[in-house]
C-alpha positions in Angstrom: 37.8 150.4 80.0 40.1 148.1 78.2 40.1 144.4 78.9 42.9 142.4 77.8 42.8 138.6 78.4 45.6 136.4 77.1 45.0 132.8 77.9 47.9 130.3 78.0 47.3 126.6 78.1 50.0 124.0 78.1 48.9 120.4 77.8 50.9 117.3 78.1 49.5 113.8 78.1 50.5 110.3 78.0 48.2 107.4 77.5 48.0 103.6 77.1 46.8 103.0 73.6 45.4 99.6 72.7 45.7 98.5 69.1 42.5 97.4 67.5 42.6 93.5 66.7 39.9 91.8 64.6 38.6 89.3 67.3 40.2 90.3 70.6 39.1 87.8 73.4 38.5 90.5 76.0 38.9 94.3 76.2 42.0 95.7 77.8 42.0 98.6 80.2 43.2 102.0 78.9 44.2 105.2 80.7 45.2 108.7 80.2 47.3 111.1 82.4 47.1 114.9 81.5 48.9 117.9 82.8 47.5 121.4 82.3 48.7 124.9 83.1 46.1 127.7 82.7 47.1 131.3 82.9 45.0 134.3 82.4 45.5 138.1 82.9 42.8 140.8 82.9 43.5 144.5 82.8 41.1 147.4 83.0 40.4 150.7 84.8 44.0 150.7 86.2 43.4 147.3 87.9 45.2 144.1 87.0 44.2 140.5 87.8 46.2 137.4 87.0 45.6 133.8 87.7 47.6 130.5 87.1 46.3 127.2 87.9 48.1 123.7 87.6 45.9 120.7 86.8 46.5 117.0 86.8 43.9 114.6 85.4 43.9 110.9 85.4 41.5 108.3 83.9 41.9 104.6 83.9 39.5 101.7 83.3 37.7 99.4 80.9 35.9 100.8 77.9 32.2 100.3 77.8 31.2 97.0 76.2 28.1 95.5 74.8 28.7 92.0 76.2 28.8 90.2 79.4 31.8 90.9 81.8 33.6 93.0 84.4 33.5 96.9 84.4 35.6 99.3 86.3 36.8 102.8 86.1 38.4 105.7 87.9 38.4 109.3 86.9 40.1 112.0 89.1 41.3 115.6 88.8 43.6 117.6 91.0 44.0 121.3 90.6 45.8 124.1 92.6 46.6 127.6 92.0 50.2 128.5 91.6 50.0 131.5 93.9 48.3 129.8 96.7 45.2 132.0 96.7 42.9 129.1 97.5 43.3 125.6 98.6 44.0 122.7 96.1 40.9 120.7 95.0 40.6 117.0 94.3 37.6 116.1 92.1 36.6 112.4 92.1 34.3 111.9 89.1 34.3 108.2 88.8 35.5 105.3 90.9 33.3 102.2 90.3 33.3 98.4 89.8 30.4 96.7 88.0 29.4 94.0 85.6 27.2 93.3 82.6 25.0 90.3 82.5 22.5 88.6 80.1 24.6 89.2 77.0 25.1 92.9 77.9 21.5 93.7 78.5 21.8 94.2 82.3 24.5 96.4 84.0 25.1 96.8 87.7 27.8 99.2 89.2 28.7 100.3 92.7 30.9 103.3 93.8 31.3 106.9 92.8 29.7 107.7 89.4 29.3 110.8 87.3 25.9 110.2 85.6 26.6 111.7 82.2 23.5 109.9 80.7 21.2 112.0 83.0 22.5 115.4 81.7 23.9 117.7 84.3 22.6 115.8 87.4 26.1 115.3 88.7 27.6 112.5 90.8 26.4 110.0 93.3 28.1 107.6 95.7 26.0 104.4 95.7 24.8 102.0 93.1 23.0 102.0 89.8 21.5 99.4 87.4 20.6 99.6 83.7 18.6 97.4 81.3 18.8 97.9 77.5 16.8 96.1 75.0 16.9 95.7 71.2 19.3 96.6 68.6 20.5 100.2 68.0 18.3 101.8 65.3 18.1 105.2 63.8 16.3 106.4 67.0 18.8 104.7 69.3 18.4 101.9 71.8 15.9 101.8 74.7 17.6 101.9 78.1 16.0 101.9 81.5 18.0 102.4 84.6 17.9 103.4 88.3 20.4 104.8 90.8 20.5 105.3 94.5 23.0 106.9 96.9 24.1 110.1 98.1 25.3 113.2 96.2 28.8 114.2 97.5 29.2 117.5 99.1 31.1 119.5 96.6 
């Protein structure tokens, strides 16, 4: 059995890049818009399978900050097969608003959040809070948090 798997990926992106200034008064939002085309072909035992998927990804929001202030972000992905073999998918990873208080020690967010700090747990629609204490050391910074909500039906 011979398997041949060429993989073609075409990526285009555009983004809003904010120049770094010495003492900027407030962070500015940043975003990224990406387009991908993934194509694959597998051949073996006289059978042939090919797949092409078109993907658009968009991220926009304020970068994480260590000081008091507003936070918001959105991160979505839309994908569909070029041949119509399955339905298109819209993946909504982040869509939240929140704020940091007490010189950045407390954080509160509400909305749809992908909980990357908790490993592969996934996403929730609800709220979360976080408290962090102390300066960053070689071992890191102590952070304690909680969240509540529902896990969206994927």
